[in-house]
C-alpha positions in Angstrom: -115.3 -51.7 123.3 -116.8 -54.9 122.0 -114.5 -57.9 121.5 -115.7 -60.9 119.5 -114.1 -64.0 117.8 -115.0 -63.9 114.1 -113.6 -64.4 110.7 -112.0 -61.5 108.9 -113.0 -57.8 109.3 -116.5 -56.5 109.8 -117.6 -53.8 107.5 -119.4 -51.0 109.2 -119.2 -48.1 106.9 -121.9 -48.7 104.2 -124.1 -45.7 104.7 -126.2 -44.7 101.8 -123.8 -45.9 99.1 -124.0 -49.1 97.1 -123.8 -52.3 99.1 -122.8 -55.6 97.5 -123.8 -59.0 98.8 -121.7 -61.1 101.1 -119.1 -63.2 99.3 -117.4 -66.2 100.7 -113.6 -66.2 101.1 -111.1 -69.0 101.5 -109.8 -67.6 104.7 -110.4 -70.0 107.6 -108.1 -68.8 110.4 -110.0 -67.2 113.3 -108.7 -63.9 114.7 -109.9 -61.7 117.6 -111.4 -58.4 116.5 -112.2 -55.4 118.7 -114.9 -53.1 117.7 -115.7 -49.5 118.5 -118.8 -49.0 120.6 -121.9 -48.3 118.5 -123.1 -44.7 118.2 -126.0 -43.7 120.5 -128.5 -40.9 119.9 -130.3 -38.5 122.2 -133.1 -36.1 121.1 -134.4 -33.0 122.8 -137.2 -30.6 121.9 -135.7 -27.5 120.1 -139.0 -25.6 120.1 -139.9 -24.1 116.7 -136.5 -25.0 115.4 -137.4 -28.7 115.6 -135.5 -31.5 117.3 -131.8 -31.3 118.5 -130.0 -34.6 118.2 -126.7 -35.5 119.8 -124.5 -38.5 119.0 -122.0 -40.3 121.2 -119.8 -43.4 121.4 -118.3 -44.9 124.6 -115.0 -45.6 122.7 -112.6 -42.9 123.8 -110.9 -41.1 121.0 -113.2 -42.5 118.3 -114.6 -40.2 115.5 -118.2 -40.3 114.5 -119.3 -40.1 110.9 -122.9 -39.8 109.8 -125.3 -39.5 106.8 -128.8 -38.0 106.7 -131.8 -39.3 104.7 -129.8 -41.7 102.5 -127.3 -39.1 101.4 -124.1 -40.4 99.8 -122.0 -37.9 101.7 -120.6 -38.9 105.1 -120.0 -36.0 107.4 -117.8 -35.9 110.5 -119.8 -35.3 113.7 -118.7 -32.4 115.9 -121.7 -31.0 117.7 -125.5 -31.6 118.1 -127.6 -31.3 114.9 -131.0 -29.6 114.7 -133.6 -31.0 112.3 -136.9 -29.3 111.2 -138.4 -32.3 109.4 -138.7 -36.1 109.9 -135.2 -37.5 109.3 -133.3 -40.7 109.3 -129.7 -40.6 110.6 -127.1 -43.3 110.1 -123.9 -43.1 112.0 -120.8 -45.2 113.0 -117.7 -44.8 115.1 -114.1 -45.1 113.8 -110.9 -45.4 115.7 -107.4 -46.3 114.4 -106.3 -49.8 115.4 -109.8 -51.3 116.0 -112.7 -52.2 113.8 -115.5 -49.7 113.0 -118.7 -50.0 115.0 -121.8 -51.3 113.3 -124.1 -48.7 111.7 -126.6 -47.1 114.1 -129.9 -45.9 112.6 -132.3 -43.4 114.2 -135.6 -42.1 112.9 -136.4 -38.6 114.1 -140.0 -37.5 114.5 -140.7 -33.8 114.4 -144.2 -34.4 115.5 -143.3 -36.2 118.7 -139.9 -34.5 119.1 -138.4 -37.9 119.8 -136.4 -40.8 118.2 -139.2 -43.2 117.1 -136.9 -46.1 116.2 -133.4 -47.2 116.7 -131.8 -50.2 114.9 -128.3 -51.5 114.0 -127.4 -52.5 110.5 -125.0 -55.1 109.2 -123.0 -53.0 106.7 -122.5 -56.0 104.4 -126.1 -57.3 103.8 -128.1 -54.4 105.3 -130.1 -56.6 107.7 -131.4 -54.7 110.7 -131.0 -55.8 114.3 -132.1 -54.7 117.7 -128.5 -54.9 119.2 -125.1 -53.8 117.9 -123.6 -57.3 118.6 -126.1 -59.0 116.3 -125.2 -56.6 113.6 -121.5 -57.4 114.2 -122.1 -61.1 114.1 -124.3 -61.1 111.0 -121.9 -61.6 108.2 -118.7 -62.2 110.2 -118.1 -65.6 108.7 -118.2 -64.5 105.0 -116.4 -61.2 104.8 -113.8 -60.0 102.3 -110.3 -59.4 103.8 -108.5 -58.3 100.7 -107.5 -54.7 100.6 -108.7 -52.7 97.6 -106.5 -51.0 95.1 -105.3 -47.4 95.5 -106.6 -44.4 93.6 -104.5 -43.3 90.7 -103.3 -40.0 89.2 -103.7 -38.0 92.4 -103.4 -34.2 92.0 -103.4 -31.5 94.6 -104.3 -28.0 93.4 -103.5 -25.2 95.8 -106.1 -22.5 96.3 -106.7 -19.7 98.8 -107.0 -21.4 102.2 -108.0 -24.6 100.5 -106.7 -27.4 98.3 -108.6 -29.3 95.5 -107.8 -33.0 95.4 -108.6 -35.0 92.4 -107.9 -38.6 91.4 -109.1 -41.6 89.4 -111.2 -43.9 91.5 -110.0 -47.4 92.4 -111.3 -50.1 90.0 -112.6 -52.5 92.7 -116.4 -53.1 92.5 -117.0 -53.0 96.2 -115.5 -49.5 97.0 -117.3 -47.7 99.7 -115.5 -44.4 99.6 -112.1 -42.7 100.2 -110.5 -41.8 103.5 -108.8 -38.4 103.0 -106.5 -37.2 105.8 -103.8 -34.4 106.0 -101.2 -33.0 108.2 -99.2 -29.8 108.2 -95.5 -30.3 107.7 -94.8 -28.2 110.8 -96.5 -30.9 113.0 -93.4 -33.0 112.7 -95.0 -36.3 113.4 -96.3 -39.3 111.5 -99.8 -38.9 110.0 -102.6 -40.3 112.2 -105.6 -40.9 110.0 -109.1 -40.1 111.1 -108.1 -37.8 113.9 -108.9 -34.1 113.6 -107.9 -33.5 110.0 -109.8 -36.1 108.0 -112.9 -36.7 105.9 -114.6 -39.4 103.9 -115.1 -38.7 100.2 -117.9 -40.4 98.3 -117.3 -43.0 95.6 -117.7 -41.6 92.1 -116.9 -37.9 92.7 -113.2 -38.6 92.1 -112.0 -35.8 94.4 -112.9 -33.4 97.2 -112.2 -29.9 98.4 -110.3 -29.5 101.7 -111.0 -26.1 103.2 -110.0 -24.1 106.3 -106.2 -24.6 105.6 -103.5 -22.1 106.5 -102.0 -20.2 103.6 -98.2 -20.7 103.3 -98.2 -24.0 105.2 -97.2 -27.1 103.3 -99.6 -30.0 103.7 -99.3 -33.7 103.0 -102.6 -35.4 101.9 -103.2 -39.1 102.0 -106.0 -40.8 100.1 -106.9 -44.4 101.0 -109.6 -46.5 99.2 -112.0 -48.3 101.5 -114.2 -51.2 100.5 -117.6 -52.2 101.9 -115.9 -54.7 104.2 -113.8 -52.0 105.9 -110.6 -53.0 104.2 -108.3 -50.0 103.3 -105.6 -49.6 100.7 -102.0 -48.6 101.4 -102.8 -45.1 100.4 -101.2 -42.5 98.0 -99.9 -39.1 99.1 -99.7 -35.6 97.4 -98.5 -32.3 98.7 -99.7 -28.7 98.3 -99.3 -25.3 99.9 -102.4 -23.1 100.0 -101.7 -19.5 99.1 -103.5 -16.2 99.1 -103.8 -13.9 96.1 -105.6 -16.3 93.7 -107.3 -13.9 91.2 -110.3 -16.1 90.5 -112.7 -16.9 93.3 -116.3 -18.2 93.5 -118.7 -17.4 96.2 -122.0 -19.3 96.2 -125.2 -18.5 98.1 -128.9 -19.5 98.3 -131.9 -17.9 100.1 -132.7 -19.4 103.5 -136.3 -19.9 102.6 -137.7 -23.4 101.9 -139.4 -24.2 98.6 -141.2 -26.9 96.8 -140.8 -25.3 93.3 -137.4 -23.8 92.7 -134.3 -22.3 94.3 -132.0 -19.7 92.8 -128.3 -20.0 93.4 -126.2 -16.8 93.2 -122.6 -17.1 91.9 -120.4 -14.1 92.8 -117.0 -14.2 91.0 -113.9 -12.2 91.8 -111.3 -12.1 89.1 -108.6 -9.7 87.7 -109.5 -10.7 84.2 -111.6 -8.6 81.9 -114.6 -10.9 81.9 -115.9 -14.3 82.7 -116.1 -16.6 79.7 -118.2 -19.5 81.1 -120.0 -20.7 84.3 -121.4 -24.2 84.6 -123.0 -26.2 87.3 -123.9 -29.8 88.0 -125.3 -31.8 91.0 -122.5 -34.0 92.3 -120.2 -32.7 89.6 -116.5 -33.0 89.5 -114.5 -30.7 91.8 -111.9 -30.4 89.0 -112.9 -27.2 87.2 -111.5 -28.3 83.8 -113.4 -31.6 84.0 -116.7 -29.9 84.9 -116.3 -27.2 82.3 -115.9 -30.0 79.7 -118.7 -32.1 81.0 -121.5 -32.3 78.4 -124.1 -32.9 81.2 -123.1 -29.7 83.0 -125.7 -26.9 82.7 -125.0 -23.2 81.9 -125.5 -20.5 84.5 -126.9 -17.1 83.4 -125.0 -13.8 83.5 -126.9 -11.5 85.9 -124.9 -8.3 86.0 -123.4 -5.9 83.6 -120.0 -6.3 85.2 -120.0 -9.9 84.4 -119.2 -10.9 87.9 -122.6 -12.1 89.1 -124.3 -15.2 87.7 -127.3 -17.2 88.7 -128.9 -20.5 88.0 -132.3 -21.9 89.0 -132.9 -25.4 90.3 -136.4 -26.7 89.9 -137.6 -29.8 91.7 -140.4 -32.3 91.9 -139.2 -33.9 95.1 -136.5 -33.7 97.7 -133.9 -35.6 95.6 -133.0 -32.2 94.2 -131.4 -31.4 97.6 -127.7 -32.2 97.6 -124.2 -30.9 96.7 -123.8 -28.8 93.5 -120.5 -28.0 92.0 -120.0 -24.7 90.0 -117.0 -24.1 87.7 -116.0 -20.8 86.1 -113.5 -19.8 83.4 -112.2 -16.3 83.0 -110.8 -14.5 79.9 -107.2 -15.0 81.1 -107.7 -18.8 81.1 -108.1 -19.2 84.9 -110.4 -22.0 86.0 -112.0 -22.5 89.4 -114.6 -24.7 91.0 -116.6 -24.4 94.2 -119.4 -26.4 95.9 -122.6 -25.6 97.8 -124.9 -28.0 99.6 -128.6 -27.2 99.1 -131.3 -28.3 101.6 -134.0 -25.8 100.6 -136.4 -28.2 99.0 -139.2 -29.3 101.3 -142.0 -31.6 99.9 -142.8 -33.1 103.2 -146.6 -32.6 103.9 -147.8 -31.6 107.4 -149.3 -34.3 109.6 -153.0 -35.0 109.2 -155.6 -33.4 111.5 -156.8 -35.5 114.4 -159.8 -35.7 116.7 -162.5 -34.9 114.3 -165.9 -34.6 115.9 -169.3 -33.4 114.5 -172.5 -31.9 115.9 -175.6 -32.1 113.7 -178.7 -30.0 114.4 -181.8 -31.0 112.5 -183.5 -27.9 113.8 -180.9 -25.4 112.7 -179.9 -27.4 109.6 -176.2 -27.1 110.4 -173.2 -29.4 110.9 -170.4 -28.1 113.1 -167.1 -29.9 112.5 -164.3 -29.6 115.1 -160.7 -31.0 114.8 -157.2 -30.7 116.1 -154.7 -29.1 113.8 -151.2 -30.7 113.5 -148.4 -29.3 115.5 -146.1 -28.8 112.5 -144.3 -25.4 112.8 -145.1 -24.7 109.1 -148.8 -25.7 109.2 -151.0 -23.0 107.6 -154.6 -24.1 107.1 -156.9 -27.0 106.1 -158.8 -27.6 102.9 -162.2 -29.2 103.1 -164.5 -30.7 100.4 -167.6 -32.7 101.0 -170.1 -35.0 99.3 -173.7 -35.9 100.2 -175.3 -39.3 99.9 -179.0 -40.0 99.3 -178.7 -43.6 100.6 -177.3 -45.1 97.4 -174.5 -43.0 95.8 -172.3 -40.0 96.7 -172.6 -36.7 95.0 -169.8 -34.9 93.3 -167.3 -33.3 95.6 -167.9 -29.7 96.5 -165.5 -26.8 95.8 -162.5 -26.5 98.1 -163.1 -24.6 101.3 -160.0 -23.2 103.1 -160.2 -22.8 106.9 -157.4 -21.6 109.2 -159.2 -22.3 112.5 -160.0 -25.7 114.0 -163.7 -25.7 113.3 -166.2 -25.0 110.6 -170.0 -24.6 110.5 -171.8 -25.8 107.4 -175.3 -24.4 106.9 -178.3 -25.4 104.8 -177.9 -29.1 105.6 -180.4 -31.3 103.8 -181.9 -33.5 106.4 -183.4 -35.8 103.7 -179.9 -37.0 102.8 -178.4 -40.1 104.4 -175.1 -38.5 105.4 -172.5 -35.9 104.5 -168.9 -37.0 104.1 -166.1 -34.5 104.7 -162.6 -34.8 103.4 -160.1 -32.6 105.3 -156.4 -32.1 104.4 -153.9 -30.0 106.3 -151.7 -27.7 104.2 -148.4 -26.1 105.1 -147.0 -22.7 104.1 -145.5 -24.1 100.9 -148.7 -25.7 99.8 -147.7 -29.3 100.7 -150.8 -31.1 101.5 -151.4 -34.1 103.8 -153.5 -37.1 103.0 -157.2 -36.5 103.6 -159.0 -37.4 106.7 -162.5 -38.7 105.8 -165.3 -38.1 108.2 -168.9 -39.1 107.7 -171.8 -37.4 109.5 -175.2 -39.1 109.5 -178.2 -36.7 109.1 -181.1 -39.1 108.5 -181.3 -41.9 111.0 -183.9 -43.8 109.0 -181.2 -44.7 106.4 -178.7 -47.3 107.5 -175.0 -46.6 106.9 -173.8 -49.9 108.1 -171.7 -51.8 105.4 -173.1 -55.1 104.3 -171.9 -57.9 106.4 -171.0 -55.6 109.3 -172.8 -54.6 112.5 -172.5 -51.3 114.4 -170.9 -51.7 117.8 -172.0 -48.9 120.2 -169.5 -46.5 121.8 -168.5 -46.9 125.4 -166.8 -44.8 128.1 -165.0 -47.2 130.4 -164.5 -45.5 133.8 -162.2 -48.1 135.3 -164.4 -48.7 138.2 -166.7 -51.4 136.7 -166.8 -55.1 137.7 -166.7 -57.5 134.7 -168.1 -61.0 134.4 -166.0 -62.9 133.6 -163.2 -60.7 135.0 -161.1 -58.9 132.4 -157.4 -58.4 131.9 -158.1 -55.5 129.5 -160.8 -53.5 131.4 -158.8 -53.2 134.6 -159.2 -51.0 137.6 -158.3 -47.4 136.9 -158.0 -47.8 133.2 -160.2 -45.3 131.5 -161.1 -46.0 127.9 -163.0 -44.2 125.2 -164.3 -46.6 122.6 -166.0 -44.8 119.7 -168.7 -46.6 117.8 -167.4 -48.8 115.0 -168.5 -51.3 112.4 -167.3 -54.9 112.9 -167.7 -57.7 110.4 -170.2 -60.2 111.8 -167.8 -63.0 110.9 -164.1 -63.6 110.5 -162.7 -63.1 107.0 -163.5 -66.2 105.0 -161.4 -68.2 102.7 -163.6 -67.1 99.8 -163.3 -63.4 100.7 -159.5 -63.7 101.1 -159.0 -65.5 97.8 -161.2 -63.1 95.8 -159.1 -60.2 97.0 -155.6 -61.6 97.3 -155.8 -64.3 94.6 -154.9 -67.2 96.8 -156.1 -69.1 99.9 -153.2 -69.7 102.3 -155.3 -71.9 104.7 -153.8 -75.1 106.1 -156.6 -76.3 108.3 -159.1 -78.8 106.9 -162.5 -77.4 106.3 -165.8 -78.8 107.5 -169.5 -77.9 107.4 -171.6 -77.5 110.5 -172.5 -81.2 110.4 -168.9 -82.3 110.4 -168.6 -83.2 106.7 -165.2 -82.5 105.3 -165.2 -80.0 102.5 -162.9 -79.7 99.5 -162.8 -77.4 96.5 -162.9 -73.6 96.5 -166.7 -73.3 96.2 -167.2 -75.6 99.2 -164.6 -74.3 101.6 -165.2 -70.6 100.8 -167.4 -70.0 103.9 -164.8 -71.4 106.3 -162.6 -68.8 108.0 -159.2 -68.1 106.3 -156.3 -69.3 108.4 -152.5 -69.6 108.5 -152.5 -65.8 108.5 -149.8 -63.6 110.2 -150.4 -60.2 111.6 -148.4 -58.8 108.7 -150.7 -60.7 106.3 -153.7 -59.1 107.9 -152.4 -55.6 107.4 -151.8 -56.2 103.7 -155.4 -57.5 103.3 -156.9 -54.5 105.2 -155.1 -51.9 103.1 -155.6 -53.8 99.8 -159.3 -54.0 100.4 -159.5 -50.4 101.5 -157.8 -49.2 98.3 -159.9 -51.4 96.1 -163.1 -50.0 97.6 -161.9 -46.3 97.4 -161.5 -46.0 101.1 -158.6 -44.4 103.0 -156.1 -47.0 104.1 -155.5 -47.2 107.9 -152.0 -48.6 107.9 -148.7 -47.1 106.9 -145.3 -48.9 106.7 -142.1 -47.0 105.9 -144.2 -44.0 104.9 -146.3 -45.8 102.4 -150.0 -47.0 102.5 -150.1 -49.2 99.3 -149.1 -52.8 100.1 -147.6 -53.0 96.6 -144.9 -50.6 97.9 -144.2 -52.6 101.1 -142.4 -55.5 99.4 -142.8 -59.2 100.3 -144.5 -60.1 103.5 -141.7 -61.0 106.0 -141.5 -64.5 107.3 -139.3 -63.4 110.2 -139.3 -60.5 112.6 -139.0 -57.3 110.7 -138.4 -53.9 112.5 -139.9 -51.9 109.5 -143.1 -53.8 109.5 -143.2 -53.8 113.3 -143.1 -50.0 113.2 -146.4 -49.9 111.2 -148.7 -47.1 112.2 -152.5 -47.0 112.2 -154.6 -44.0 111.3 -157.6 -44.5 113.5 -159.4 -41.6 111.9 -159.3 -43.2 108.4 -162.5 -44.9 107.0 -160.7 -48.0 105.7 -160.5 -51.5 107.1 -158.3 -52.3 110.0 -157.9 -54.8 112.9 -159.8 -54.1 116.1 -157.9 -52.9 119.1 -157.9 -55.5 121.9 -160.3 -53.3 123.9 -162.7 -53.0 120.9 -162.6 -56.7 120.3 -163.4 -57.6 123.9 -166.1 -54.9 124.1 -167.7 -56.3 121.0 -167.4 -59.9 122.1 -169.1 -59.3 125.4 -172.1 -57.8 123.5 -173.2 -55.8 126.6 -173.9 -59.1 128.4 -172.3 -61.1 131.2 -171.8 -64.4 129.5 -168.7 -66.5 129.8 -168.5 -66.9 126.1 -169.5 -64.5 123.3 -173.3 -64.8 123.5 -173.9 -67.6 125.9 -172.8 -69.5 129.0 -173.2 -72.7 127.0 -170.1 -72.9 124.8 -171.7 -75.4 122.4 -174.3 -72.8 121.5 -171.7 -70.2 120.2 -168.3 -71.8 119.6 -166.5 -74.4 117.5 -163.7 -75.7 119.8 -161.9 -78.9 120.6 -164.8 -80.9 122.0 -167.2 -80.4 119.1 -164.6 -80.4 116.3 -162.5 -83.3 117.6 -159.5 -81.2 116.6 -160.3 -81.8 112.9 -160.4 -78.3 111.5 -162.4 -75.1 110.9 -166.2 -74.9 110.4 -168.3 -72.7 108.2 -168.8 -69.3 109.8 -172.1 -68.1 111.1 -173.3 -71.6 111.9 -173.5 -71.0 115.7 -175.6 -68.5 117.7 -174.6 -64.9 117.4 -174.1 -62.6 120.4 -176.3 -59.6 121.4 -174.4 -57.3 119.0 -175.0 -59.7 116.1 -171.5 -61.1 115.9 -170.8 -64.8 115.1 -167.7 -66.9 115.9 -166.3 -64.5 118.5 -165.6 -67.6 120.5 -163.9 -70.4 118.7 -163.2 -71.4 115.0 -160.0 -69.3 114.6 -158.0 -67.0 116.9 -158.3 -63.4 115.6 -155.4 -60.9 115.4 -155.8 -57.6 117.1 -153.8 -54.4 116.5 -152.2 -54.2 119.9 -148.7 -55.2 121.1 -149.3 -57.7 123.9 -149.1 -56.2 127.4 -148.6 -58.9 130.0 -149.8 -56.6 132.8 -152.3 -54.0 131.5 -152.5 -51.1 133.9 -154.3 -47.8 134.2 -151.6 -46.2 132.2 -151.8 -48.5 129.2 -152.9 -46.5 126.1 -156.2 -47.3 124.5 -154.6 -49.0 121.5 -152.1 -50.9 123.7 -148.4 -50.3 124.4 -146.1 -48.6 121.9 -143.9 -51.6 121.5 -143.5 -55.2 122.4 -142.4 -58.7 121.3 -145.7 -60.1 120.1 -149.2 -59.0 119.0 -152.5 -60.0 120.6 -154.9 -62.7 119.4 -158.4 -63.2 120.8 -161.3 -65.6 120.7 -159.8 -69.1 120.6 -160.0 -71.7 117.9 -161.3 -75.1 116.7 -158.5 -76.9 118.6 -158.7 -74.9 121.8 -160.2 -75.9 125.1 -163.4 -74.4 126.5 -161.3 -72.4 129.0 -159.5 -70.6 126.2 -162.8 -69.7 124.5 -163.9 -67.3 127.3 -164.5 -63.7 126.2 -161.6 -62.6 128.6 -159.0 -65.1 127.2 -155.9 -63.7 125.5 -153.1 -65.1 123.4 -149.8 -63.6 122.2 -147.5 -64.5 119.3 -144.9 -63.0 117.0 -146.5 -60.8 114.2 -144.7 -62.8 111.5 -145.9 -66.2 112.6 -148.6 -68.2 110.8 -150.6 -71.1 112.1 -153.7 -73.0 110.9 -155.9 -71.7 113.7 -155.1 -68.0 113.3 -157.3 -65.7 111.3 -158.7 -62.2 111.6 -161.8 -60.0 111.6 -162.3 -56.5 110.1 -163.5 -53.3 111.6 -164.2 -49.8 110.3 -164.9 -46.5 111.8 -168.6 -45.7 112.2 -168.1 -42.0 111.5 
């Protein structure tokens, strides 16, 4: 268990419900608080079923509660859970007499059958941390220690093997939920909350149903309000004795099959009355039958049998928010009322993963293009849909009709060799018809027509065997590291201040701007050809995707499941786990940062020079000796290298995609390690020494940092 010296009580139970900002209290006395150990997660491959996830805490006797995918319902953990789709789990540990653990968050990937990210969340302000202790300490100095008010008007209605509890919620604004615990009178001991017989009821539902009780046994139920700081009320109690023989019962069922259109719920009713008068339903509706029957927002079910005992209702959905808990209430002709609940998780709008590894073979003689790809591993993958356009060297044609293909290759006949290229758009489709984003792949068929974007040069592909000798020696192309570098387009200059401002509406640069003769420049028109600077790695991703979208290209970067930077929120100015978890689709045709291997391969230009294009640094680079540390210089004013790239040595350091690896080895992936503390920069700058300008030199810094000698350069796939 963690022990820390803080003010007040740490809240660690805000999981998917409303969270209110930290508020200062007048309490100043320090007290020692002991916390339950944070919940840990382990994942294992469950085959076609998906991923099995287990949860644990080192605190003996602690209970674990969890929510799934931002649900408002906290569930008590008892055994490993199996998930068939990408899922986010939040969990915390609770034990009587000590403070709740911080919230542990795990993101489950069906594709990799692993936990892709683990963080800890301060329950009060929702900041994410890499360690549980940081989450504990986050808002410890400003937390509320005042207990909330109790619920009012508690009622316990006995049913067959269950009891329906209803109440009026506490009036406090910062209520998290309600701790409901119960004990059988025969236990003969004081109630111990949150042991075996307990649950957490969500705020706003004003009640819950306790099932699995023993008929004929008297139970005492205690309801305590809990606020977002973990404070609990004194509690109110009610008693009830479940009993058999209730003559109105509701049984609810849904098909097991997944859907992205609608789900039919079947309501089977048992009653001694002559008929059923009314059946209504509502998502997150009241568990009090009379309340739900009188709710104007409740919807009517439809009678589905002549005997009046079977009813149905259909839930249609546009997205997965339709999943959740539905309450059904029935009224029979003898005046009996009953309510029951069912949790629906049938709606699946999650598209399959995109295809990968697209390759193409063009035969001018046979007039065919053969496409090959790797289908996603999703268990519900069904087929791909392909459309294509042709280009005569100036504009694309209209897209073709959709072609469905269930294999992993397709041959296209009657190819017009007079065209410049064919562009294929390939989307994977699952059994429900959910469709992934398209993978765009271009196949050149007429080599006399250039496909290189304006301002870019084509960098040839390379197969690095890991046995080569490099001059100067490389920390990236090391012994035993085999690399496959596909051909790509690279901008022949770093992004300029003019280009950045035209797209983003502002020029963030801090460095002074000069022309090649050392004359200081001012005014947008004059500084526009200097490289943009004071750019973070986060900033560079925003620029890449924004430019891709503006030009109708497929964005390469995805943050929190989104590719449009407008949905990413403000660019963080401190370390951010969500932005750090950005993924890159290397098959997309949009703009991106080069990998470190791509950058160095391009900088060397197929030559053995110390600097990018020469052994004489002054021929190719702006650096400390010829700038006198005054600022940036106009791009493309020094000699280019053999691939036609300017300023690969000097002017501004350029961000690369990779996490920095201090000791790259034969096992380092082509795009760098999966995680790290900083991202790579290459190329040196206007205030760097000659030694830093070598094509092999490397730099690392935090992805959120900005400086007036950091910029970036764009690349795009050549296919």
